[in-house]
PAZAPA-4460 file (N, C-alpha, C; in steps of 0.05 Angstrom, whole numbers, plus 32768, in hexadecimal, padded with zeros to 4 digits):
% residues 349
    n_x    n_y    n_z   ca_x   ca_y   ca_z    c_x    c_y    c_z   seq   type   mol
   7E93   8441   8457   7E96   8452   8446   7E72   845D   843B     1      X     A
   7E6B   846B   842C   7E53   847A   842F   7E43   846E   8425     2      X     A
   7E26   845B   8426   7E23   844F   841A   7E0B   845A   840D     3      X     A
   7E12   8469   8401   7E03   8479   83EB   7E10   847B   83D6     4      X     A
   7E2F   847D   83DD   7E42   8478   83C2   7E54   845F   83C6     5      X     A
   7E42   844A   83D1   7E5B   8437   83C0   7E66   8437   83B8     6      X     A
   7E60   842F   8396   7E68   8435   837B   7E81   8442   8381     7      X     A
   7E84   8460   8381   7E96   8477   8381   7EA9   8470   8396     8      X     A
   7E9B   8466   83A8   7EB6   8463   83C0   7EC2   8450   83B2     9      X     A
   7EB4   8441   83B5   7ED2   8427   83A0   7EE6   8430   838F    10      X     A
   7ECD   843F   8370   7EE5   844B   835A   7EF5   845E   836B    11      X     A
   7EF1   8465   8385   7F09   8480   838E   7F1B   8462   8399    12      X     A
   7F13   844F   83A6   7F22   843D   83B0   7F3B   8436   83A3    13      X     A
   7F38   843A   838F   7F3D   8430   8375   7F5A   8441   836A    14      X     A
   7F4A   8455   8364   7F4D   8467   8352   7F72   8476   836F    15      X     A
   7F6A   8478   838D   7F81   847B   83A3   7F9D   8459   839B    16      X     A
   7F90   8448   839A   7FA3   8434   8395   7FB8   8438   837C    17      X     A
   7FA5   8446   836A   7FB7   8435   8349   7FC2   845C   8354    18      X     A
   7FBC   846D   8358   7FD5   8481   835B   7FE5   8478   836D    19      X     A
   7FEA   8470   8386   8002   845F   8396   8011   844B   838A    20      X     A
   8002   8439   837D   8010   841F   836D   801A   842A   8353    21      X     A
   801C   843D   834A   8027   8448   8332   8045   845B   8340    22      X     A
   803A   8462   8356   805F   846C   8364   8078   8456   8360    23      X     A
   8076   8437   8355   807F   842A   8358   8083   841B   833F    24      X     A
   8072   842B   8326   8079   841C   8307   808A   843F   8300    25      X     A
   8096   8439   82E0   809E   844E   82D4   8090   8463   82D2    26      X     A
   8093   847B   82D6   808D   849B   82C7   806D   8498   82B1    27      X     A
   8077   848D   82A2   8061   8491   828A   8053   8487   8291    28      X     A
   8050   846C   82A8   8033   8455   82A4   801B   8472   82A5    29      X     A
   802A   8486   82BC   800F   849B   82C5   8003   84A8   82A8    30      X     A
   8015   84A3   829D   8002   84BA   8285   7FF4   849F   8276    31      X     A
   7FFA   8485   826E   7FED   846D   826F   7FD6   8470   827D    32      X     A
   7FD2   8477   8296   7FB1   8475   82A2   7FA8   8488   82A3    33      X     A
   7FA8   84A9   82AE   7FA0   84B7   82A4   7F92   84B7   828C    34      X     A
   7FA4   84B1   826B   7F96   84B3   8252   7F8B   84A0   8242    35      X     A
   7F80   8495   8262   7F6E   8470   8257   7F5A   8478   8273    36      X     A
   7F58   8485   8282   7F4A   8486   829D   7F28   8488   8298    37      X     A
   7F2B   8493   827F   7F04   84A4   826A   7EFC   8484   8266    38      X     A
   7F14   8473   8258   7F10   8456   824F   7F08   8440   825E    39      X     A
   7F1E   843A   8273   7F23   8435   8283   7F17   8430   829B    40      X     A
   7F04   8417   82A9   7EFD   841E   82C5   7F1A   841B   82D0    41      X     A
   7F11   842A   82F4   7F2D   842E   82FF   7F31   8412   830E    42      X     A
   7F24   83F6   8314   7F20   83E2   8315   7F34   83C9   8304    43      X     A
   7F30   83D2   82E1   7F40   83C4   82D2   7F61   83DA   82D7    44      X     A
   7F5D   83ED   82CF   7F80   8401   82CE   7F92   83F0   82F1    45      X     A
   7F7F   83F1   8307   7F7F   83E1   8313   7F9E   83D0   8317    46      X     A
   7F8B   83B6   8305   7F8D   839C   82F6   7FAB   839B   82E9    47      X     A
   7F9F   83B5   82DD   7FBA   83B5   82D1   7FD5   83B9   82D4    48      X     A
   7FD6   83D3   82E6   7FE7   83D5   82F6   7FF4   83BE   82F8    49      X     A
   7FE5   83B1   830E   7FF9   8399   830A   8009   8396   82F8    50      X     A
   7FEF   8386   82E6   8004   8374   82CD   8026   8388   82C5    51      X     A
   801F   83AC   82CD   8033   83B5   82BA   8049   83B6   82CC    52      X     A
   804F   83AD   82F2   805B   83A6   82F7   806C   8399   82F8    53      X     A
   8051   837A   82F2   8065   8366   82F0   8076   8368   82D0    54      X     A
   8072   8371   82C6   8079   8372   82AB   809A   8385   82AB    55      X     A
   8096   8399   82BA   80AE   83AA   82C5   80BD   83A4   82D0    56      X     A
   80B9   8392   82E2   80CF   8380   82ED   80D2   836C   82E3    57      X     A
   80C5   8368   82D2   80E4   8351   82BF   80E7   835B   82B6    58      X     A
   80EC   8373   829F   8101   837F   829F   810E   838A   82A5    59      X     A
   810B   8392   82C1   811B   839A   82D4   8133   8375   82DC    60      X     A
   812A   836D   82D3   813A   8351   82DD   814A   8345   82CA    61      X     A
   8141   833F   82AA   8146   8330   829D   814C   8349   8280    62      X     A
   813F   835F   8281   814F   8372   8263   816A   8377   826B    63      X     A
   8180   8379   825F   8198   8375   825A   8192   83A0   825A    64      X     A
   81AC   83AA   826D   81B0   83C7   826C   8199   83CE   8283    65      X     A
   817D   83BE   8291   8172   83CF   829F   8166   83C5   82B6    66      X     A
   8180   83B5   82C2   8180   83AB   82E1   8194   83C3   82EB    67      X     A
   8196   83D2   82E7   819F   83E1   82FA   819A   8403   82FA    68      X     A
   817C   83FE   82EF   8171   8425   82EB   815E   8412   82F4    69      X     A
   8150   841F   8310   813B   841F   831D   811F   841E   830D    70      X     A
   8103   840C   8304   80F2   840C   82FF   80E4   8429   82FB    71      X     A
   80E8   8433   830E   80E5   845A   831B   80EB   8461   82FE    72      X     A
   80FA   8464   82F9   8117   8472   82ED   811B   846D   82C7    73      X     A
   80F8   8455   82C8   80FE   844E   82A3   80E9   8464   8297    74      X     A
   80FC   846B   8282   80F1   8480   8267   80E2   847A   824F    75      X     A
   80CC   8480   823F   80C2   8474   8235   80CA   8463   8215    76      X     A
   80E7   847A   821C   80FC   8461   8207   80FE   8445   8207    77      X     A
   80F5   843C   8217   80FA   841C   8230   80E5   840A   821A    78      X     A
   80CE   841B   8211   80BB   8416   8206   80C2   8409   81EC    79      X     A
   80E1   8413   81D3   80DC   8417   81C1   80F2   83FD   81C1    80      X     A
   80FF   83FC   81D5   811D   83EA   81D6   810A   83D0   81E3    81      X     A
   80EC   83C1   81EE   80EE   83AC   81F1   80DF   83A2   81CF    82      X     A
   80EB   838A   81D3   80E0   8381   81B9   80BF   8363   81B8    83      X     A
   80CC   835E   81A5   80AC   834E   81AA   80B8   8329   81B2    84      X     A
   80D0   832F   81B2   80DB   8313   81C5   80DE   831B   81E3    85      X     A
   80E0   8338   81E9   80E1   8337   8200   80C2   8327   820D    86      X     A
   80B1   8335   81FA   8091   8334   820B   808B   8316   820C    87      X     A
   8096   8309   81F0   8092   82E9   81F7   809B   82D1   8201    88      X     A
   80B7   82E3   8208   80C5   82D7   822A   80B8   82E4   8233    89      X     A
   80AD   82EF   823E   80A6   82F8   825B   8081   82E7   825C    90      X     A
   8072   82E9   8250   8067   82D4   8245   806B   82BF   824F    91      X     A
   807D   82B1   824D   8089   8296   8251   808C   8298   8272    92      X     A
   80A0   82AC   8275   80AC   82B4   828A   8097   82A9   82AA    93      X     A
   807A   82C2   82A4   8069   82C2   82AF   8055   82A0   82B8    94      X     A
   805A   828C   82A0   8056   8268   82AD   8065   825D   82C0    95      X     A
   8073   826B   82CB   807E   8263   82DF   80A0   8278   82ED    96      X     A
   809C   8289   8303   80A2   8297   830A   809D   829F   8333    97      X     A
   80BA   82A3   833B   80BE   829F   8354   80B6   82C9   835D    98      X     A
   80BC   82CD   836E   80BB   82EA   8383   80B3   82E2   83A0    99      X     A
   80CC   82F4   83AC   80CB   82F8   83C2   80C8   82DD   83D7   100      X     A
   80CE   82C5   83CF   80D0   82AC   83DF   80B7   829F   83C6   101      X     A
   80A6   82AD   83B7   808A   8297   83B9   808A   829B   839F   102      X     A
   807A   8288   83A0   807A   8275   8376   805F   8284   8367   103      X     A
   805D   8286   834F   804E   8291   8338   8047   8287   8326   104      X     A
   8036   8282   8329   8029   826E   8306   8016   8284   82F2   105      X     A
   8014   8280   82DC   8005   828A   82CE   7FEE   826D   82B4   106      X     A
   7FE2   8275   82B1   7FD4   8262   829D   7FD5   8278   8289   107      X     A
   7FC5   826E   826F   7FC7   8275   824E   7FA4   829B   8260   108      X     A
   7F95   828F   826E   7F84   82A9   8276   7F97   82C3   8286   109      X     A
   7FB2   82AA   828B   7FC2   82C6   829A   7FD5   82D9   8293   110      X     A
   7FDD   82C7   8274   7FF5   82C8   826E   7FDD   82E1   825B   111      X     A
   7FC4   82D5   8254   7FB1   82ED   8240   7F9F   8301   824A   112      X     A
   7FA5   830E   8262   7FA7   831C   826E   7FB5   8334   8277   113      X     A
   7FD3   832A   8278   7FE4   832C   827A   7FEC   833E   825C   114      X     A
   7FF2   8335   824A   7FF2   8334   8226   7FE2   834D   8223   115      X     A
   7FBA   8353   8223   7FB2   8362   8225   7FBA   837D   8231   116      X     A
   7FBF   8384   824F   7FCA   8392   8259   7FEC   83A9   824F   117      X     A
   7FED   8391   8243   8006   83A1   8239   7FFB   83A6   8211   118      X     A
   7FF1   839E   8210   7FDE   83A7   81EF   7FD9   83C0   81F2   119      X     A
   7FD2   83BE   8204   7FC4   83D8   820A   7FCC   83ED   8210   120      X     A
   7FDF   83E5   8221   7FFA   8405   822D   800A   840B   8214   121      X     A
   800C   83F5   8203   8022   83F8   81E9   8010   840D   81D7   122      X     A
   7FFA   8401   81DF   7FE3   8413   81B4   7FE4   8434   81C2   123      X     A
   7FE1   8431   81D9   7FD3   8452   81F3   7FF6   845B   81D7   124      X     A
   800A   8457   81DF   801B   845D   81E1   8023   846F   81C3   125      X     A
   8018   844D   81B5   801E   844F   8191   800C   8460   8185   126      X     A
   7FFC   845D   818F   7FE5   847B   817C   7FEF   8492   818B   127      X     A
   7FF5   848D   81A2   7FF7   84B0   81A8   8019   84BA   819B   128      X     A
   801D   84A1   8185   8039   84AD   817F   804E   84BF   818F   129      X     A
   8051   84AC   81A3   8061   84A6   81C1   807E   84A2   81BC   130      X     A
   806E   847E   81AC   808F   846A   81A3   8084   846D   8184   131      X     A
   8099   845D   8180   80A0   844E   815E   8098   8436   815E   132      X     A
   80A0   8420   816F   8092   840A   8173   8083   83F9   8178   133      X     A
   8075   83E4   8172   805B   83DD   817F   8058   83BA   8184   134      X     A
   806E   83B4   818C   8078   839B   8196   805C   837F   81A4   135      X     A
   804A   837E   81A3   803B   837F   81B7   802F   8375   81A7   136      X     A
   8021   8391   818E   8013   8386   817F   8021   836B   816A   137      X     A
   8034   836C   816C   8039   834B   815D   8033   8331   8175   138      X     A
   8037   8338   817F   8034   8326   818E   8019   831B   819C   139      X     A
   8014   82FC   8192   7FF3   82EB   8196   7FFA   82F0   819E   140      X     A
   7FD1   82E8   81AC   7FC9   82F0   81C9   7FCF   82C3   81C9   141      X     A
   7FC7   82C3   81E4   7FD0   82A5   81EC   7FB9   8293   81E3   142      X     A
   7FAD   827F   81E3   7F9B   8270   81D3   7F8C   826A   81FA   143      X     A
   7F75   826E   81EB   7F6D   826B   8206   7F55   8244   820D   144      X     A
   7F61   8237   8217   7F50   8220   820F   7F37   821A   8222   145      X     A
   7F23   8222   8217   7F05   821F   822B   7F04   8201   8243   146      X     A
   7EF9   8216   8257   7EF8   81FF   8269   7EDB   81FC   8276   147      X     A
   7ECE   81E2   8272   7EAF   81DE   8269   7EB1   81F2   8282   148      X     A
   7E90   81FA   8286   7E85   820C   82A1   7E7B   81EF   82B4   149      X     A
   7E87   8209   82C8   7E87   81EA   82ED   7E67   8203   82EE   150      X     A
   7E4A   81E8   82F6   7E3E   81F9   8306   7E30   81E5   830A   151      X     A
   7E1C   81EA   8325   7DFB   81E6   832D   7DEF   81CE   8320   152      X     A
   7DEB   81BF   8321   7DCD   81A4   8315   7DBB   81B4   8326   153      X     A
   7DA5   81B8   8320   7D89   81B6   8326   7D7F   81A8   8343   154      X     A
   7D93   818E   8348   7D99   8181   8366   7DA1   8194   8375   155      X     A
   7DC4   8197   8373   7DC9   81A6   837B   7DC3   81C0   8384   156      X     A
   7DB6   81CD   8375   7DB0   81E7   8385   7D9D   81E5   8394   157      X     A
   7D88   81D1   8395   7D71   81C9   83A8   7D84   81BF   83C4   158      X     A
   7DA0   81AF   83C3   7DAC   81AA   83DD   7DB7   81C3   83E4   159      X     A
   7DBD   81CA   83D7   7DD2   81EC   83E2   7DB9   8205   83F2   160      X     A
   7DA4   8201   83E8   7D96   8216   83EA   7D85   8203   8401   161      X     A
   7D88   81EF   840B   7D7A   81E0   8421   7D8C   81DC   8431   162      X     A
   7DA5   81D6   842D   7DB6   81DE   843E   7DC4   81ED   844F   163      X     A
   7DAE   8212   843E   7DBE   822A   8452   7D9B   8229   8461   164      X     A
   7D87   8219   8458   7D72   8224   8470   7D72   8213   8482   165      X     A
   7D82   8200   847F   7D7A   81F6   8497   7D91   81F0   84A5   166      X     A
   7DAA   81F9   848E   7DC1   81F3   84AA   7DCD   81DA   84A5   167      X     A
   7DC8   81D5   8491   7DD6   81AA   849B   7DF8   81AB   8490   168      X     A
   7DFC   819A   849F   7E1E   8199   8491   7E3D   81A4   84A6   169      X     A
   7E2A   81B7   84AC   7E33   81D1   84B8   7E4B   81C5   84D3   170      X     A
   7E5C   81D1   84E3   7E6E   81D8   84F9   7E5D   81D9   8505   171      X     A
   7E69   81DD   8522   7E51   81ED   8534   7E63   8205   8531   172      X     A
   7E7B   820C   852D   7E86   8229   8529   7E70   8231   8520   173      X     A
   7E74   822A   84FC   7E5C   8233   84EA   7E36   8237   84F9   174      X     A
   7E34   8221   850A   7E20   822F   8508   7E1A   8240   851D   175      X     A
   7E2C   824E   852B   7E18   825E   853C   7E28   8278   8524   176      X     A
   7E36   8284   851B   7E29   8294   8504   7E12   828C   84F5   177      X     A
   7E13   827F   84F1   7DFB   8268   84DD   7DDC   8275   84E9   178      X     A
   7DE0   8271   84FB   7DC0   8281   8508   7DC2   82A2   850C   179      X     A
   7DD3   82AA   850C   7DD5   82BC   8506   7DD2   82D4   84E2   180      X     A
   7DDA   82CD   84D5   7DE1   82D1   84BB   7DCA   82B9   84A8   181      X     A
   7DB7   82A3   84AF   7DB0   828F   84A0   7DA8   829C   8487   182      X     A
   7D8F   82B1   849C   7D7F   82B9   8481   7D89   82CC   8468   183      X     A
   7D97   82E3   8475   7DB3   82EA   8466   7DC3   82DA   8450   184      X     A
   7DC6   82C9   8451   7DD9   82A6   844B   7DCC   82A5   8436   185      X     A
   7DAE   8292   843B   7D99   8291   8433   7D8A   829E   840E   186      X     A
   7D90   82C1   841E   7D7E   82D4   840E   7D9B   82DA   83F0   187      X     A
   7DB9   82D9   83FD   7DCC   82E2   83EA   7DCB   82CD   83D9   188      X     A
   7DC8   82B5   83E2   7DD1   829C   83CC   7DAB   8299   83C0   189      X     A
   7D94   8297   83BB   7D83   82A2   83AF   7D89   82B5   83A4   190      X     A
   7D92   82CA   839F   7D8F   82E6   838A   7DA7   82E0   8387   191      X     A
   7DBA   82D2   837E   7DCD   82D2   8374   7DCE   82B8   8362   192      X     A
   7DC0   82A7   836B   7DB7   8282   8356   7DA8   828B   833F   193      X     A
   7D94   82A4   8352   7D7A   82A9   8348   7D79   82C0   832F   194      X     A
   7D93   82D2   832F   7D90   82E6   831A   7DB1   82E2   8312   195      X     A
   7DBA   82CE   8313   7DDB   82D6   8309   7DE4   82EA   8314   196      X     A
   7DE3   8300   8320   7DFC   8311   8324   7E11   830F   8341   197      X     A
   7E28   8321   8335   7E45   831C   8334   7E47   831D   8364   198      X     A
   7E5D   8319   8361   7E57   830C   8380   7E55   833B   8386   199      X     A
   7E74   8345   836A   7E75   8360   837B   7E57   8373   8376   200      X     A
   7E4C   8361   835F   7E28   8376   835E   7E18   837C   8376   201      X     A
   7E21   8354   8384   7E0E   8354   8397   7E0D   8371   83B8   202      X     A
   7E2D   836B   83C4   7E37   8372   83CF   7E31   8390   83CD   203      X     A
   7E2E   839E   83A5   7E26   83B9   83B9   7E0B   83BF   83C0   204      X     A
   7DFB   83A6   83B4   7DD4   83AC   83B5   7DDA   83BD   83CB   205      X     A
   7DCA   83CA   83CE   7DBF   83E9   83DB   7D9C   83DA   83DC   206      X     A
   7D96   83E9   8402   7D74   83DF   83FC   7D5E   83EC   83EC   207      X     A
   7D73   840B   83DB   7D5F   8418   83CC   7D5B   8413   83AE   208      X     A
   7D6C   83FD   83B3   7D6E   83F2   8394   7D5C   83E5   838A   209      X     A
   7D4D   83D4   83A0   7D36   83BF   839E   7D1C   83C8   83A0   210      X     A
   7D1A   83C2   8387   7CFB   83CE   837F   7CE7   83B4   8385   211      X     A
   7CDF   83A9   83A1   7CC8   8397   83A1   7CAD   8399   8394   212      X     A
   7CA6   83A7   8387   7C91   83A5   837C   7C8E   8394   835A   213      X     A
   7CA6   83A3   835A   7CAC   839A   8334   7CBF   837D   8331   214      X     A
   7CC5   836F   834E   7CDF   835A   8350   7CF2   8366   833F   215      X     A
   7CFE   8377   8346   7D1D   837E   8333   7D2E   838C   8350   216      X     A
   7D4D   8395   8343   7D57   83A2   8352   7D5F   83AD   8335   217      X     A
   7D76   83C3   8344   7D91   83D7   8336   7DA8   83C9   833F   218      X     A
   7DB4   83C3   8330   7DDC   83B7   832A   7DED   83CE   831F   219      X     A
   7E00   83C6   8335   7E17   83DA   8316   7E27   83CA   8312   220      X     A
   7E26   83C4   8302   7E3A   83B7   82EC   7E54   83B9   82EF   221      X     A
   7E61   839D   82E2   7E80   83A0   82E8   7E93   83B9   82E5   222      X     A
   7E7D   83BD   82BE   7E8D   83DA   82BA   7E84   83F2   82C2   223      X     A
   7E6E   83E8   82CF   7E68   840C   82DA   7E4E   8412   82D2   224      X     A
   7E40   8408   82B9   7E28   8403   82AD   7E1A   83FD   82C8   225      X     A
   7DF5   8405   82CC   7DE8   8405   82D5   7DD2   83F2   82CD   226      X     A
   7DC6   83DE   82D6   7DBB   83C8   82CD   7D95   83C2   82E7   227      X     A
   7D85   83CA   82CA   7D6D   83B7   82EA   7D6E   83A0   82E7   228      X     A
   7D6A   838F   82FC   7D68   8368   82F8   7D59   835E   8300   229      X     A
   7D3C   8355   82EB   7D29   834A   8307   7D2A   832E   8309   230      X     A
   7D1B   832F   831F   7D22   8313   832C   7D03   8300   832F   231      X     A
   7D0A   82EB   8331   7CEA   82D3   8337   7CDF   82D1   8355   232      X     A
   7CC4   82C0   8356   7CBF   82C1   836B   7CD5   82B7   8383   233      X     A
   7CDC   82A6   837A   7CF0   8292   8391   7D01   82A6   83A8   234      X     A
   7D0F   82BF   8389   7D19   82D5   838E   7D12   82E9   83B1   235      X     A
   7CFE   82F7   839C   7CE9   8309   83B3   7CE3   82F5   83C5   236      X     A
   7CD6   82D6   83C6   7CD7   82DE   83DF   7CF1   82D4   83F3   237      X     A
   7D02   82CD   83EB   7D15   82DB   8404   7D25   82EF   8403   238      X     A
   7D17   82FF   83F4   7D1E   831F   83F3   7D15   832C   8412   239      X     A
   7CF1   831B   8407   7CE4   8320   8424   7CDB   8325   8440   240      X     A
   7CEB   8311   8442   7CF3   82F6   844E   7D12   82FD   846B   241      X     A
   7D22   830C   844C   7D30   8320   8457   7D32   833A   8462   242      X     A
   7D1E   8349   8455   7D26   8362   844C   7D1B   8360   8474   243      X     A
   7D02   835B   8479   7CFF   8364   8495   7D0A   835C   84AC   244      X     A
   7D1C   8345   84A2   7D31   8342   84BA   7D44   835A   84B6   245      X     A
   7D4F   836E   84A0   7D62   8385   84A2   7D5B   8399   84A7   246      X     A
   7D45   8399   84AA   7D34   83A1   84BB   7D31   83AD   84D6   247      X     A
   7D3A   83A2   84E2   7D35   839F   84FA   7D63   83A3   8508   248      X     A
   7D6E   8396   84EE   7D93   839D   84EB   7D93   83B7   84F2   249      X     A
   7DAD   83C6   8507   7DBD   83E8   8506   7DCE   83E5   84F7   250      X     A
   7DDC   83F5   84DF   7DF0   83E4   84D2   7E04   83FF   84E0   251      X     A
   7E1D   83F8   84D1   7E28   840E   84DC   7E2D   8427   84CB   252      X     A
   7E33   8438   84D5   7E38   845F   84C3   7E41   8453   84AF   253      X     A
   7E35   8454   848D   7E40   845A   847B   7E37   843A   8471   254      X     A
   7E29   8432   847D   7E1D   840F   846A   7DF5   8413   847A   255      X     A
   7DEB   842A   847A   7DCC   842D   847A   7DC1   8423   8462   256      X     A
   7DD9   841E   844C   7DB8   8415   842F   7DC6   83FE   8434   257      X     A
   7DD7   83FB   8435   7DDC   83DA   8432   7DD2   83CA   842D   258      X     A
   7DCC   83B1   8417   7DB4   839C   8419   7DC2   8380   842A   259      X     A
   7DDE   8379   8422   7DD8   8363   8436   7DF1   8376   8447   260      X     A
   7DF3   8368   8466   7DFD   8371   8477   7E18   835A   8492   261      X     A
   7E33   8364   8490   7E41   8350   849F   7E3B   8347   84B5   262      X     A
   7E42   8336   84C4   7E39   833E   84E0   7E4F   8359   84EF   263      X     A
   7E5E   8365   84F0   7E64   8377   84F6   7E47   838D   84EA   264      X     A
   7E30   8388   84DE   7E20   839C   84D8   7E2E   83AB   84C2   265      X     A
   7E39   83AE   84B6   7E4F   83BC   849F   7E46   83A9   848C   266      X     A
   7E44   83B8   846A   7E43   83AE   8454   7E5B   8395   845E   267      X     A
   7E51   837D   844A   7E5F   836B   8445   7E71   8371   8431   268      X     A
   7E88   8366   842C   7EA0   8363   8422   7E9E   834E   8404   269      X     A
   7EAF   8350   83F5   7EAE   833D   83E4   7EB4   832B   83E3   270      X     A
   7ECC   8328   83F3   7EDA   8316   8401   7ECD   8300   8411   271      X     A
   7EBB   8311   8424   7EA6   8305   8435   7E9B   82F5   842A   272      X     A
   7E83   830C   8414   7E74   82F4   8417   7E7A   82D6   83F7   273      X     A
   7E98   82E0   83EA   7EA3   82C4   83E2   7EA7   82B1   83FB   274      X     A
   7EAC   82B7   840D   7EBC   82A3   8428   7E9A   82A2   8430   275      X     A
   7E85   82A3   8429   7E69   828C   8438   7E66   827E   8424   276      X     A
   7E61   8289   8409   7E5B   827C   83F9   7E6B   825A   83EC   277      X     A
   7E81   826A   83FC   7E88   824A   83ED   7E97   8233   840F   278      X     A
   7E8C   8244   842A   7E85   823A   843E   7E6D   8221   8434   279      X     A
   7E5C   8229   8426   7E45   8217   8424   7E51   8205   8403   280      X     A
   7E50   8211   83F7   7E55   8203   83E0   7E68   81EE   83E2   281      X     A
   7E7B   81E9   83F5   7E91   81D1   83FB   7E86   81C4   8407   282      X     A
   7E71   81C4   8416   7E5E   81AA   8423   7E52   819B   840C   283      X     A
   7E4B   81A7   8401   7E39   8194   83E1   7E52   8176   83E2   284      X     A
   7E3D   8173   83D5   7E34   8154   83D2   7E3D   8157   83B8   285      X     A
   7E5E   8154   83AC   7E60   815C   8383   7E81   815A   8390   286      X     A
   7E85   8159   8372   7EA0   815D   8373   7EB0   8176   8361   287      X     A
   7EA4   8190   8366   7EA5   81A0   8354   7EAD   81B7   8368   288      X     A
   7EBD   81C9   8362   7EC4   81DF   8373   7EB8   81F8   8369   289      X     A
   7E98   81FC   8382   7E89   8216   837E   7E91   8227   8385   290      X     A
   7E97   8238   8375   7EA6   825E   8376   7E89   8269   8378   291      X     A
   7E8A   8286   8388   7E78   8294   8376   7E66   8298   835C   292      X     A
   7E8A   828F   8349   7E80   829B   832B   7E75   8287   8322   293      X     A
   7E6F   8271   832D   7E63   824E   8332   7E4F   8259   8328   294      X     A
   7E38   8266   833B   7E23   8271   8345   7E10   8278   8325   295      X     A
   7E20   828E   831C   7E20   8299   8306   7E24   8290   82F3   296      X     A
   7E2A   8280   82F2   7E30   8260   82D2   7E14   825A   82D7   297      X     A
   7E10   8243   82F0   7DF8   823D   82F5   7DDB   824C   82EB   298      X     A
   7DD8   8264   82EF   7DC3   8270   82EB   7DBD   8279   82C9   299      X     A
   7DDA   827A   82B1   7DE5   8288   82A1   7DD5   826E   8299   300      X     A
   7DD2   8257   829F   7DD3   8239   8292   7DBF   8231   8295   301      X     A
   7DB3   8237   82A7   7D8E   8236   82B2   7D7B   8240   829E   302      X     A
   7D85   8253   8295   7D80   8271   8298   7D82   826F   8272   303      X     A
   7D8C   8265   826D   7D90   8257   824A   7D86   823D   8249   304      X     A
   7D81   8228   825B   7D73   8212   8252   7D58   8219   8257   305      X     A
   7D48   8228   8262   7D3A   822A   826A   7D2D   8240   824E   306      X     A
   7D37   8250   8244   7D2E   826F   8224   7D40   8263   8215   307      X     A
   7D5C   825A   821C   7D5A   824D   81F8   7D6E   826D   81EA   308      X     A
   7D6B   8282   8207   7D62   829C   81F9   7D85   82A9   81EE   309      X     A
   7D94   82A4   81F7   7DAE   82B5   81F7   7DB0   82CC   81F6   310      X     A
   7DA4   82D9   81E8   7D9B   82F4   81EF   7D91   82FB   81FF   311      X     A
   7D87   82F6   8210   7D7A   82F7   8225   7D83   82F1   823D   312      X     A
   7D9C   82D9   8247   7DA6   82CC   825C   7DC6   82E1   8254   313      X     A
   7DCF   82F2   8237   7DEC   8301   8242   7DDA   831D   824F   314      X     A
   7DBD   8325   8240   7DB5   833A   8246   7DB1   833A   8273   315      X     A
   7DAD   8321   8279   7DB1   831A   829B   7DCE   8318   82A8   316      X     A
   7DD5   8310   82A0   7DF7   8315   82A0   7E03   832B   829D   317      X     A
   7DF8   833F   828E   7DFF   8354   8289   7E1E   8355   8279   318      X     A
   7E22   8341   8268   7E32   8333   824A   7E34   834D   8235   319      X     A
   7E50   8369   8232   7E3C   8377   8223   7E42   8365   81FE   320      X     A
   7E47   8347   81F9   7E62   8342   81E2   7E42   8326   81E4   321      X     A
   7E36   8326   81DC   7E17   8309   81DB   7E35   82EB   81D9   322      X     A
   7E50   82F0   81BB   7E51   82DA   81B9   7E67   82DA   81DA   323      X     A
   7E67   82E9   81EE   7E79   82D5   8207   7E5B   82C5   820C   324      X     A
   7E47   82CD   8218   7E33   82BA   8213   7E3B   82A3   820C   325      X     A
   7E2E   82A4   81F7   7E2F   8294   81EA   7E42   8277   81E0   326      X     A
   7E5C   8283   81EA   7E76   827A   81F1   7E6F   825A   820A   327      X     A
   7E61   8269   8219   7E5B   825E   8231   7E42   824D   823D   328      X     A
   7E26   825C   8230   7E1E   8243   8233   7E07   823F   8217   329      X     A
   7E11   8242   8208   7E05   822B   81F1   7E07   821A   81EA   330      X     A
   7E1F   8203   8208   7E28   81F0   81FD   7E14   81E0   8208   331      X     A
   7E22   81C1   8202   7E03   81AC   8205   7E0A   81B3   821E   332      X     A
   7DEF   81A6   8228   7DEB   81A6   8245   7DEE   818F   8257   333      X     A
   7DFE   818C   8262   7E09   816A   8278   7DE8   815B   8275   334      X     A
   7DC5   8163   826F   7DB8   814B   8276   7DAE   813D   8254   335      X     A
   7DB4   8156   8242   7DC2   8151   8228   7DCB   8134   821F   336      X     A
   7DE9   813C   8232   7DFD   8129   821E   7DF1   8119   8233   337      X     A
   7DED   810E   824D   7DE0   80FE   825B   7DCE   80E3   8248   338      X     A
   7DB0   80F2   8241   7DA2   80EC   822B   7DB5   80DE   8213   339      X     A
   7DC7   80F6   8206   7DD0   80E5   81EA   7DDF   80C7   81EF   340      X     A
   7DE8   80D1   820A   7E08   80BB   8206   7DEE   809F   8219   341      X     A
   7DE2   80A1   8221   7DC7   807F   8223   7DB5   8074   8204   342      X     A
   7DBA   808E   81FD   7DB5   807E   81E3   7DC0   8073   81D0   343      X     A
   7DE4   807B   81D8   7DF7   8068   81CC   7E01   804C   81D1   344      X     A
   7DFA   803C   81BB   7DFE   801D   81C0   7E18   8018   81AC   345      X     A
   7E27   800C   81B9   7E42   7FFD   81AE   7E33   7FED   818F   346      X     A
   7E2D   7FDF   8199   7E17   7FBA   8192   7DFC   7FCA   8199   347      X     A
   7DF1   7FC2   8186   7DD1   7FB5   817F   7DC5   7F9E   818C   348      X     A
   7DB1   7FA3   819E   7DAB   7F88   81B1   7DA0   7F77   819C   349      X     A
***
């Protein structure tokens, strides 16, 4: 993959996957994807295609009159024949179903995403006057129960970085790879904890994106926009040490500009970086399951705690809607809860 066009190549890969995937969907789906290509990213379109596949497979199995028709032969008129009740029953079906010997479940978030796909799908054809009804618009979005944000506290962050720096708690097999990748791993975790960038954004970092004079780098956000991210002295120190090592590495063709390389000297993949983070975080002395996204939550929480500026946190995290940030990071912090409960008494002494 040409390192100069990592994100463009990723987009092209998604487009090719989408074209292949839509061959197994009703023909009119292609019109939807063509009509929304300018407003919906290729990554999101691919996710929508997966959702539509699940929906039409459900229709094929349970909608009277469609069991004997191949999904690829469905005509646009089927959208007018699908009712609000059909969609409600589909959402109920998503709670638990079996396919090819495997079990699948969806919580309210999974159902909400698939319903959002159907709403977008129906809205496109309805607005273009290609169908007469829009039953998806009549279905309310599932109520999302907010989960308490899981993040590392300051002591757990220190424990994690110390572990990566010293190689503590690793097995013999893990230590073999650790000796080769410890500085890289430490730098990745420091960058993620110190800037809040996503795994996909970290994977996409190029050497040319760094401005070490100004302690900043350029990232391509999830929606395709570019942002300048500033970082502090701890991140700067980690990058400075790592870049000395990186200069002596010989990357594979196509990964010359990639900041973080795999042991095969190719640009690290998202999966490889996620696995690396999990390898260390699962050894922490805590009861939390810390995924890479939880490192982002840790950064957001700490930045809000230091600044009390929800708009700054939203800007750092690349949230388009500050309400998304407010919902997640303006809750009472654990240390404030502990302080409050210590003051609470059932009886006067």
